[in-house]
C-alpha positions as CSV (number, residue, x, y, z in Angstrom):
1,M,-22.3,19.2,29.8
2,K,-23.0,23.1,28.6
3,T,-24.6,21.5,25.7
4,F,-26.8,19.4,28.4
5,K,-27.5,22.3,30.4
6,L,-28.9,24.3,27.3
7,F,-30.8,21.4,26.0
8,I,-33.2,21.0,29.4
9,S,-33.3,24.4,29.9
10,V,-34.5,25.4,26.9
11,L,-36.5,22.2,26.6
12,T,-38.1,23.2,30.0
13,V,-38.8,26.7,29.3
14,L,-40.9,26.1,25.7
15,G,-42.5,23.2,27.5
16,I,-44.0,25.7,30.2
17,V,-44.9,28.6,28.0
18,G,-46.5,26.1,25.7
19,I,-48.7,25.0,28.8
20,L,-49.4,28.9,29.6
21,F,-51.0,29.5,26.2
22,L,-53.3,26.2,26.5
23,Q,-54.1,27.1,30.1
24,V,-54.0,30.9,30.4
25,T,-54.0,30.8,34.4
26,G,-51.9,33.3,36.4
27,S,-49.8,36.4,35.4
28,L,-48.5,35.5,32.2
29,T,-45.8,38.7,32.8
30,A,-44.7,37.7,35.8
31,V,-44.4,34.2,34.3
32,I,-42.4,35.1,31.5
33,I,-40.2,37.5,33.4
34,L,-39.3,34.6,36.0
35,L,-38.5,32.1,32.7
36,L,-36.5,34.7,31.3
37,L,-34.2,35.5,34.6
38,W,-33.9,31.8,35.5
39,L,-32.3,31.5,31.8
40,S,-30.4,34.5,32.5
41,F,-28.8,33.1,35.0
42,L,-28.2,30.0,33.4
43,L,-26.1,31.8,30.5
44,L,-24.5,33.9,32.8
45,S,-23.0,30.6,34.9
46,I,-21.8,29.2,31.6
47,S,-20.1,32.4,30.7
48,F,-18.5,33.3,33.7
49,P,-17.8,29.4,34.6
50,T,-15.9,31.5,38.4
51,Y,-18.8,32.8,39.5
52,Q,-21.6,29.8,38.4
53,W,-22.5,28.7,41.9
54,V,-23.4,32.3,42.8
55,F,-25.8,32.1,39.5
56,L,-26.7,28.9,39.6
57,G,-28.0,29.5,43.1
58,C,-29.5,32.8,42.2
59,Q,-31.6,30.4,39.4
60,L,-32.2,27.8,42.1
61,G,-34.1,30.9,44.3
62,I,-36.3,31.6,41.1
63,A,-36.8,27.8,40.7
64,L,-38.2,27.6,44.4
65,V,-40.0,31.1,44.2
66,A,-41.9,30.4,40.3
67,P,-44.0,27.6,41.4
68,F,-45.9,29.8,44.3
69,V,-46.7,32.3,41.1
70,Q,-47.2,29.7,38.6
71,T,-47.8,25.9,39.6
72,W,-46.3,24.0,36.4
73,L,-43.0,26.4,37.3
74,F,-42.2,23.7,39.5
75,Y,-40.3,22.0,36.3
76,L,-38.0,24.3,36.8
77,L,-36.7,22.8,39.3
78,P,-35.4,19.0,37.9
79,G,-33.5,21.3,35.2
80,T,-31.7,23.5,38.0
81,V,-31.1,20.3,40.3
82,A,-29.3,18.7,37.4
83,N,-27.2,22.0,36.5
84,F,-25.8,21.6,40.0
85,L,-25.2,17.8,39.5
86,V,-23.0,18.9,36.5
87,L,-20.6,20.9,38.2
88,G,-19.3,18.0,39.6
89,K,-18.4,19.2,42.9
90,Y,-20.4,18.6,46.0
91,Q,-22.2,15.7,44.1
92,P,-23.8,13.7,46.5
93,F,-25.0,16.9,49.0
94,S,-26.5,18.6,45.7
95,A,-28.2,15.1,44.9
96,M,-29.7,15.2,48.4
97,I,-30.8,18.5,48.9
98,G,-32.0,18.1,45.2
99,S,-34.3,14.9,46.2
100,I,-35.5,17.1,49.3
101,L,-36.6,19.9,47.0
102,L,-37.7,17.8,44.6
103,V,-40.4,15.6,47.2
104,S,-41.1,18.6,49.2
105,Y,-42.7,20.4,46.2
106,G,-43.6,17.9,44.2
107,I,-46.0,16.5,47.0
108,Y,-47.9,19.9,47.2
109,L,-48.7,19.9,43.8
110,P,-52.7,20.3,43.3
111,D,-53.7,17.1,41.5
112,R,-52.3,13.7,40.5
113,Y,-51.7,14.4,36.9
114,M,-49.0,17.3,37.7
115,Q,-47.3,15.2,40.5
116,L,-47.6,13.0,37.7
117,G,-46.1,14.6,34.6
118,G,-43.8,16.0,37.4
119,L,-42.2,12.9,38.2
120,L,-42.1,11.6,34.3
121,W,-40.1,15.1,33.7
122,T,-38.0,15.0,36.7
123,V,-37.0,11.1,35.9
124,F,-36.6,12.0,31.7
125,V,-34.1,15.0,33.5
126,F,-32.0,12.8,35.1
127,F,-32.1,10.1,32.6
128,V,-30.5,12.3,30.8
129,Y,-28.2,13.5,32.8
130,L,-27.2,10.2,33.9
131,T,-26.5,9.4,30.1
132,V,-24.3,12.6,29.5
133,E,-22.4,12.0,32.4
134,K,-21.7,8.8,31.5
135,L,-20.5,10.0,27.7
136,T,-18.4,12.3,29.7
137,Q,-16.5,9.9,31.7
138,E,-15.7,7.6,28.9
139,K,-14.9,10.8,26.3
140,R,-12.8,11.9,29.8
141,G,-10.9,8.2,29.4
142,L,-10.6,8.0,26.0
143,S,-9.0,11.5,26.4
144,D,-6.4,10.3,29.6
145,S,-5.5,6.9,27.3
146,S,-4.8,9.0,24.3
147,D,-2.6,10.9,26.9
148,M,-1.1,7.7,27.6
149,L,-0.6,6.3,24.4
150,R,1.0,9.9,23.2
151,I,3.4,9.4,26.4
152,E,4.0,6.0,25.8
153,R,5.2,6.7,21.8
154,N,7.4,9.7,23.1
155,R,9.0,7.5,25.1
156,L,9.4,4.5,22.7
157,S,10.8,7.2,20.3
158,T,13.3,8.4,22.6
159,L,14.3,4.9,22.9
160,F,14.7,4.1,19.4
161,E,16.1,7.4,18.9
162,Q,19.4,5.9,21.8
163,S,19.2,2.9,20.7
164,V,19.8,4.2,16.9
165,M,22.7,6.6,18.7
166,N,23.9,3.8,20.4
167,S,23.9,1.2,17.2
168,E,25.8,4.1,15.4
169,A,28.3,4.6,18.0
170,R,29.1,0.6,18.2
171,E,29.6,0.9,14.1
172,K,31.9,3.9,14.5
173,E,33.9,1.6,17.4
174,A,34.0,-1.3,16.1
175,V,35.1,0.2,12.1
176,L,38.1,2.4,14.4
177,S,38.9,-1.2,16.1
178,E,39.4,-2.8,12.5
179,R,41.1,0.0,11.3
180,Q,43.6,0.0,14.5
181,R,43.8,-3.9,14.1
182,L,44.7,-3.4,10.2
183,V,47.3,-0.8,11.4
184,H,48.9,-2.5,13.7
185,E,48.8,-6.0,11.6
186,I,50.4,-3.9,8.7
187,H,53.5,-1.9,11.0
188,D,54.3,-5.0,13.1
189,E,54.6,-7.8,9.6
190,L,54.3,-6.6,6.5
191,G,56.4,-3.1,7.4
192,H,59.3,-5.2,9.0
193,K,59.4,-7.6,6.2
194,L,59.6,-4.9,3.6
195,S,61.9,-2.6,5.8
196,G,64.4,-5.8,5.5
197,G,64.1,-6.4,2.3
198,L,65.0,-2.6,2.0
199,I,68.6,-2.8,4.4
200,Q,69.4,-5.9,2.3
201,M,68.6,-3.7,-1.3
202,E,70.9,-0.9,0.3
203,A,73.2,-3.3,1.4
204,A,73.6,-4.9,-1.7
205,K,74.1,-1.6,-2.9
206,A,77.0,-0.8,-0.7
207,V,79.0,-4.0,-1.6
208,Y,78.2,-4.1,-4.9
209,H,81.5,-3.3,-6.6
210,S,83.9,-5.0,-4.0
211,N,81.9,-8.1,-3.7
212,P,79.4,-8.6,-6.6
213,Q,78.5,-12.4,-5.7
214,Q,77.5,-10.9,-1.7
215,A,75.6,-8.3,-3.2
216,E,73.6,-10.9,-5.3
217,E,72.7,-13.0,-2.7
218,L,72.1,-9.9,-1.1
219,L,69.2,-9.2,-3.5
220,A,68.1,-12.0,-4.0
221,Q,67.3,-12.6,-0.1
222,A,65.9,-8.9,-0.5
223,I,63.6,-9.9,-3.7
224,A,62.1,-12.8,-1.6
225,T,61.5,-10.6,1.7
226,T,59.5,-8.1,-0.8
227,R,57.7,-10.8,-2.7
228,E,56.5,-12.2,0.5
229,G,55.4,-8.8,2.2
230,I,53.6,-8.4,-1.2
231,N,51.9,-11.8,-0.6
232,D,50.9,-11.1,3.1
233,I,49.7,-7.6,1.8
234,R,47.2,-10.0,-0.8
235,K,46.1,-12.0,1.7
236,T,45.0,-9.5,3.7
237,L,43.1,-7.8,1.2
238,H,41.5,-10.9,0.9
239,S,40.6,-11.9,3.5
240,E,39.4,-8.5,4.9
241,A,37.2,-8.0,1.8
242,P,33.7,-9.0,1.9
243,P,32.0,-11.1,-0.8
244,V,30.5,-9.3,-3.9
245,E,27.3,-10.9,-3.7
246,T,27.2,-9.9,-0.1
247,L,28.1,-6.7,-0.5
248,N,25.4,-6.0,-3.3
249,I,22.8,-7.5,-1.5
250,N,23.3,-5.6,1.3
251,R,23.2,-2.4,-1.5
252,I,19.8,-3.5,-2.6
253,K,18.8,-4.0,1.0
254,M,19.9,-0.6,1.9
255,E,18.2,1.3,-1.1
256,L,14.6,-0.7,-0.2
257,Q,15.1,0.4,3.3
258,T,16.1,3.9,2.2
259,F,12.5,3.9,0.2
260,M,10.6,2.7,2.8
261,Q,11.5,5.1,5.6
262,R,11.7,7.8,3.6
263,Y,7.9,7.4,1.8
264,Q,6.4,5.0,3.9
265,I,6.1,2.4,1.8
266,K,6.6,-1.4,2.6
267,T,9.1,-3.2,0.8
268,S,9.9,-7.1,0.9
269,F,13.4,-8.8,-0.3
270,Q,14.2,-12.4,-1.1
271,Y,16.6,-13.9,-3.3
272,F,17.1,-17.7,-4.3
273,G,19.7,-19.9,-5.9
274,K,23.7,-19.1,-6.1
275,V,24.0,-15.5,-6.4
276,D,27.7,-15.8,-6.0
277,Q,27.5,-16.4,-9.7
278,L,26.8,-12.4,-10.7
279,S,29.7,-10.3,-12.2
280,N,29.4,-6.6,-11.0
281,F,28.0,-5.7,-14.2
282,Q,25.1,-7.6,-13.7
283,W,24.7,-6.1,-10.4
284,Q,24.9,-3.2,-11.3
285,V,22.2,-3.4,-14.1
286,L,19.9,-4.7,-11.3
287,L,20.7,-1.8,-9.2
288,G,20.0,0.5,-11.4
289,N,16.9,-1.3,-12.8
290,L,15.5,-1.3,-9.3
291,K,15.9,2.6,-8.4
292,E,14.2,3.4,-11.5
293,T,11.6,1.5,-10.4
294,L,11.5,2.5,-7.2
295,T,11.4,6.2,-9.0
296,N,8.2,5.0,-11.1
297,T,6.5,3.6,-8.4
298,L,6.6,6.5,-5.9
299,K,5.6,8.7,-9.1
300,Y,2.7,6.6,-10.7
301,A,1.6,3.8,-8.8
302,E,0.2,5.3,-5.6
303,A,1.7,1.7,-3.8
304,S,1.7,1.0,-0.3
305,E,4.3,-2.2,-0.7
306,V,7.0,-2.8,-2.9
307,S,8.0,-6.5,-3.8
308,V,11.5,-7.4,-5.0
309,K,12.8,-11.2,-5.8
310,L,15.9,-12.7,-7.6
311,H,16.1,-16.0,-8.4
312,V,19.2,-17.7,-10.2
313,F,18.9,-20.2,-12.2
314,K,21.4,-22.5,-14.0
315,G,22.3,-20.3,-17.1
316,F,20.1,-17.0,-16.3
317,L,19.0,-14.6,-13.5
318,R,15.2,-13.4,-13.2
319,F,14.9,-10.1,-11.2
320,E,11.5,-9.0,-10.5
321,V,9.8,-5.7,-9.0
322,S,6.3,-5.3,-8.2
323,N,4.3,-3.0,-6.4
324,N,0.6,-3.3,-5.5
325,G,-0.4,0.0,-6.9
326,K,-3.4,0.9,-9.1
327,Q,-3.7,-1.3,-12.3
328,A,-2.2,0.9,-15.9
329,V,-4.2,-0.9,-18.9
330,T,-1.6,1.4,-20.9
331,Y,1.8,3.0,-20.0
332,K,4.1,5.1,-22.0
333,K,7.7,4.2,-22.7
334,G,9.2,7.3,-21.0
335,L,13.3,7.7,-20.7
336,G,13.3,5.6,-17.3
337,I,12.0,2.4,-19.0
338,L,14.1,3.4,-21.8
339,G,17.7,3.5,-20.0
340,M,16.5,0.1,-18.5
341,E,15.6,-1.5,-21.7
342,E,19.5,-0.4,-22.9
343,R,21.0,-1.5,-19.4
344,T,19.4,-4.7,-19.6
345,A,20.1,-4.9,-23.5
346,M,24.1,-4.1,-23.2
347,L,24.1,-7.7,-21.3
348,S,22.2,-9.8,-23.9
349,G,19.4,-9.3,-21.4
350,Q,15.9,-8.7,-21.9
351,L,13.4,-6.2,-19.8
352,L,9.6,-7.4,-19.3
353,I,6.7,-4.8,-18.1
354,D,3.4,-6.7,-16.7
355,S,0.3,-4.3,-15.9
356,S,-2.1,-6.6,-16.0
357,H,-2.1,-7.0,-12.0
358,N,-0.1,-5.4,-10.4
359,F,2.9,-3.5,-11.7
360,T,5.9,-5.7,-12.4
361,V,9.3,-4.6,-14.0
362,T,11.1,-8.5,-14.8
363,T,14.9,-8.3,-15.7
364,I,16.6,-11.5,-17.1
365,L,20.0,-11.7,-17.7
366,P,21.9,-15.0,-19.1
367,I,24.6,-16.3,-16.7
368,Q,28.0,-17.7,-18.4
369,Q,29.6,-20.5,-16.8
370,H,32.7,-19.1,-16.3
371,E,31.1,-15.8,-15.1
372,K,32.1,-15.2,-11.5
373,S,32.5,-12.2,-9.4
374,H,36.3,-10.8,-9.2
375,V,37.1,-8.1,-6.3
């Protein structure tokens, strides 16, 4: 709105000065003094917002007196009224008083041409004022919407952080609860069996010289009890340990999720086939090649998305990592690619690199029918 004030006011002064030079009538010196005072009060109202009503009141006084010095100075009045409306306070009152003044002064203009010119100028000034006012309101609305969106974003961010904290707390609670369950199971079942076997062995030792037959029976019972306890330990460990394929798939997912959160690059992972056929060594090669490919993507590709696909076929697997970054017609094999080739070759596999479309690194490894994952 300050720009609007200056624009209308300067345009008004320039127009009046031009008219005065075309029609040299009246006291030019007095007219110029009035114009300078009118502009000075406008600039003072902009520079000192606290007293802008006082300065604009002085400007209005000059605009009311000026037409009696030079008729063309009537054109100062529409701009002055618009400056009051720009303040945003008492707009209905300012509009009513301004309309009365404009009509009163416009009626007493000397001829119809000046009346028509004054009317057109007044319409132009208020059209510009309404346009600027509408744009200002839209800007204010956008600013309010932006503030609301920022507040909502902060609220959602806080809720997300609380959700993460609650999730971590629940996860820790679940881990502690599971650990407590295992402690009780080992103490209540396995502990009693192993303690019983130890007591039987101590009893066998005590009667070994006096009653060898009884000692042999006690030792046999102790061996059976101990063997049963060891079998229970194995069953517990096997039942609690996750499958190797689940563990390694989760490692790949975690690696991709960490990469996405840290560098804001979208990632996706899909796997097909019987992944339980893969050995631990094969999972290590795939995970190592994935990490190296992600590092190269971050360094050179300038990509926004990374796609990972694992296909397990009969007799071999295909592990493909591609990105949508810039094309590399030629590339140089650095230590990273050479390391991936060496890891892949150790398991009689092959590493393929395709840069014709997206930059894609494919690891192919053979799978033997007897090759299974072991815990």
